[in-house]
C-alpha positions in Angstrom: -12.5 17.9 -9.7 -14.0 14.7 -11.0 -13.9 11.7 -8.6 -11.5 9.1 -10.0 -11.2 6.7 -7.1 -13.4 3.6 -6.6 -16.5 3.7 -4.4 -15.5 4.8 -1.0 -16.7 5.4 2.6 -14.6 8.6 3.1 -12.6 10.6 0.7 -10.1 13.5 0.7 -8.3 15.4 -2.0 -4.6 15.5 -1.4 -1.8 17.8 -2.8 -2.7 19.2 -6.2 -4.3 16.2 -8.0 -4.1 13.4 -5.4 -6.7 11.4 -3.6 -7.0 9.4 -0.4 -10.0 7.2 0.2 -11.3 4.7 2.8 -12.6 1.8 0.8 -13.5 -0.5 3.6 -12.6 -1.9 7.0 -12.9 -5.0 9.1 -13.5 -5.0 12.9 -13.8 -2.4 15.6 -12.7 -1.6 19.1 -14.9 -4.3 20.5 -13.3 -7.0 18.3 -9.8 -5.9 19.5 -10.9 -6.2 23.1 -12.6 -9.6 22.6 -9.6 -10.9 20.8 -7.4 -10.0 23.8 -9.8 -11.5 26.3 -9.3 -15.0 24.8 -5.8 -15.0 26.3 -7.1 -14.9 29.9 -10.7 -16.0 29.8 -10.4 -18.5 32.6 -9.2 -17.3 36.0 -9.6 -13.6 35.4 -9.8 -11.7 38.6 -11.8 -8.8 37.3 -13.5 -7.7 34.1 -12.0 -4.7 32.2 -14.0 -2.4 30.0 -13.0 -2.3 26.4 -11.4 1.1 26.8 -9.4 0.0 29.8 -8.2 -3.2 28.2 -7.3 -1.5 24.9 -5.3 1.1 26.8 -3.5 -1.7 28.7 -2.7 -3.5 25.5 -1.3 -0.3 23.9 0.7 0.8 26.9 2.3 -2.6 27.4 2.9 -3.1 23.6 0.7 -6.2 23.4 0.2 -5.7 19.7 -1.4 -9.0 18.6 -5.1 -8.0 19.0 -4.6 -4.9 16.9 -3.5 -7.1 14.0 -7.0 -8.7 13.9 -8.7 -5.7 12.4 -7.8 -4.0 9.1 -8.4 -1.0 6.8 -8.5 -0.9 3.0 -7.4 2.4 1.3 -7.1 3.9 -2.2 -4.4 6.4 -2.9 -3.7 8.4 -6.0 -0.3 9.7 -5.3 3.0 10.7 -6.9 5.4 7.8 -7.5 7.9 9.0 -4.9 5.2 9.0 -2.3 4.2 5.5 -3.3 7.8 4.4 -3.1 7.9 5.6 0.5 4.6 3.8 1.2 6.1 0.5 -0.2 8.7 0.6 2.6 6.0 -0.5 5.0 6.4 -4.2 3.9 3.6 -5.6 6.1 1.0 -3.8 4.0 -0.7 -5.5 1.1 -0.5 -3.6 -2.2 -1.9 -3.6 -5.7 -0.6 -0.7 -7.8 -1.7 0.4 -11.3 0.5 -1.3 -13.8 2.3 0.8 -16.4 2.8 -2.4 -18.5 -0.9 -3.4 -18.7 -2.3 0.1 -19.1 -1.2 3.7 -20.0 0.0 5.9 -17.2 -2.0 8.9 -15.9 -0.7 12.0 -17.8 -0.6 13.9 -14.5 2.3 15.1 -12.4 2.6 16.7 -9.0 3.6 20.3 -9.2 4.5 21.7 -5.7 3.1 25.0 -4.5 5.6 27.9 -4.4 5.8 27.8 -0.6 6.8 24.1 -0.8 9.8 24.7 -3.1 12.5 25.3 -0.5 16.2 24.8 0.1 18.1 21.6 1.1 18.7 21.3 4.8 22.4 21.5 5.4 22.4 19.3 8.5 19.7 16.8 7.7 20.7 15.3 4.3 17.2 13.8 3.6 15.2 17.0 4.4 14.4 20.4 3.1 14.0 23.6 5.1 11.2 26.2 5.3 13.3 28.7 3.4 11.8 29.6 0.0 13.8 30.5 -3.0 13.9 33.9 -4.6 13.4 32.2 -8.0 10.8 29.7 -6.7 8.4 30.4 -9.7 11.2 29.6 -12.1 11.9 26.4 -10.3 8.2 25.5 -10.4 8.1 26.2 -14.2 11.1 23.8 -14.6 9.2 21.1 -12.7 6.0 21.7 -14.8 7.8 21.9 -18.1 9.9 18.8 -17.5 6.7 16.8 -16.7 5.0 18.1 -19.9 8.0 17.2 -22.1 8.2 13.7 -20.5 4.5 13.1 -21.1 4.7 14.3 -24.6 7.6 11.9 -25.3 5.7 9.1 -23.6 2.6 9.6 -25.7 4.7 10.0 -28.9 6.4 6.6 -28.2 3.0 5.0 -27.6 1.6 6.4 -30.8 4.6 5.0 -32.7 4.1 1.5 -31.3 6.7 1.4 -28.5 5.7 -1.1 -25.8 4.2 0.5 -22.7 6.9 -1.0 -20.5 9.6 0.9 -22.5 7.7 4.1 -23.1 7.5 4.7 -19.4 11.2 4.9 -18.9 11.5 8.7 -18.9 8.4 9.4 -16.8 9.4 11.6 -13.8 9.1 10.7 -10.1 6.3 13.1 -9.6 3.9 11.3 -11.9 0.6 10.2 -10.3 -0.2 6.6 -9.9 -2.9 4.6 -8.1 -2.6 2.0 -5.4 -4.9 -0.1 -3.2 -3.5 -0.7 0.3 -4.8 -3.1 3.0 -3.2 -2.9 6.4 -3.9 -4.3 9.8 -4.3 -1.7 12.5 -1.1 -2.3 14.4 1.1 -1.8 11.4 -1.0 1.1 10.1 -0.5 2.9 13.4 3.2 2.3 13.0 3.1 3.9 9.6 1.2 6.9 11.1 3.7 7.3 13.9 6.5 7.6 11.4 4.7 9.6 8.7 2.8 12.1 10.8 6.2 13.1 12.3 7.3 16.7 11.4 10.5 15.1 10.0 8.7 13.0 7.5 8.4 14.5 3.9 5.6 16.9 3.6 4.0 15.1 0.7 3.6 11.8 2.5 2.4 13.6 5.6 -0.4 15.0 3.4 -1.6 11.4 2.9 -1.0 10.3 6.5 -3.3 13.0 7.8 -6.5 11.8 6.2 -5.7 8.2 6.9 -5.3 9.2 10.6 -8.8 10.8 10.5 -10.3 7.7 8.8 -9.0 5.3 11.5 -9.9 7.8 14.3 -13.5 7.5 13.3 -13.4 3.7 13.0 -11.4 2.8 16.2 -11.9 5.7 18.6 -10.8 3.9 21.8 -7.7 2.5 20.2 -6.7 5.8 18.7 -7.2 7.6 22.0 -4.9 5.0 23.7 -2.4 5.2 20.8 -2.3 9.1 21.0 -1.6 9.0 24.7 0.8 6.0 24.8 2.6 6.2 21.4 2.0 9.2 19.2 2.5 11.9 21.9 5.0 10.1 24.0 8.6 8.9 23.9 10.7 6.5 25.9 12.7 7.8 28.8 16.2 6.3 28.6 18.2 5.5 31.7 20.1 8.8 31.2 16.8 10.7 30.9 15.4 9.1 34.0 18.5 9.9 36.1 18.6 13.5 34.9 14.9 13.9 35.5 15.2 12.6 39.1 18.0 15.0 39.7 15.8 17.8 38.4 13.0 16.8 40.8 15.4 16.9 43.7 16.5 20.4 42.6 12.9 21.5 42.4 12.0 20.0 45.8 15.0 21.3 47.8 16.3 24.2 45.8 15.0 27.7 45.1 14.5 27.3 41.4 12.1 29.8 39.8 10.5 28.1 36.8 9.0 31.4 35.6 12.5 32.7 35.1 13.6 31.3 31.7 17.3 32.1 32.2 17.5 30.4 35.6 15.4 27.5 34.4 17.6 26.9 31.3 20.8 27.2 33.2 19.7 24.7 35.8 18.5 22.2 33.2 21.7 22.5 31.2 23.8 22.0 34.3 21.9 18.8 35.2 22.1 17.5 31.6 25.8 18.2 31.3 26.4 16.1 34.4 25.1 13.0 32.5 27.0 11.1 29.9 24.7 10.9 26.7 25.1 8.4 23.9 24.0 11.0 21.3 23.4 14.8 20.9 20.0 14.2 19.5 18.9 12.2 22.6 20.2 15.0 24.8 18.3 17.7 22.8 15.1 15.7 22.7 15.1 15.4 26.5 16.0 19.0 27.0 13.2 20.3 24.8 10.7 18.0 26.5 11.8 18.9 30.0 11.7 22.7 29.4 8.2 22.4 28.0 7.0 20.4 30.9 8.5 22.6 33.6 7.1 25.7 31.9 3.6 24.2 32.3 
């Protein structure tokens, strides 16, 4: 595939025709640490290494120093992915204009394994269950895009203004956008968009962005992985249940290698607690089972 993006530092092809590029960055881990040290330069009892200080900032949610460094990205992505990206309002954006120039005559066509059914429980998600007629559905998507582009080009050739000719263009049409984000808010984006519940197509862009910043800010990303990405907050209900489980483990005869006994004990302790939501209860149960198995 021919490179379409501007000059870049790092680049990844995404989906079928998409791109994700690191165009530039400002700052590093040392700048984050030095920014934080201004707050307590006089009267400090001991000096921290950059790694220790960054981890302290991340763990205690002192986010200001992370906003002093930034990353600049280029994305060629379907319009519906860009619409999700625009939800992150602290980012700075500049998108290709369909009024000033003609749109890319390219549309995202999902692979057959990605054309799956609607999730009956989660109204905004799809399942992993493929359709028996998935190739027919893929043809519908592809044909619909071809017809829309044909109509678009016909309108342009007949003198219709670009801002009107674009009306029937599908959500899957590729567009280009430049994004600049400070590291704090970019990590918030990654926390949300790397999650398995995020739409697959935006996760496909979050993954290379994650790798870009991992190379630029290794100490910060390590602290973020430990304290944010791979962690979750223990609510009061979770803490109480966990303490009760520790007591059972310490004074009972619980055999953690026996799945049936382990599940029954966990469920009994969990049911003794009043939970504000079923999802919170399930999240804690899954986490506790995994930890006790280890």
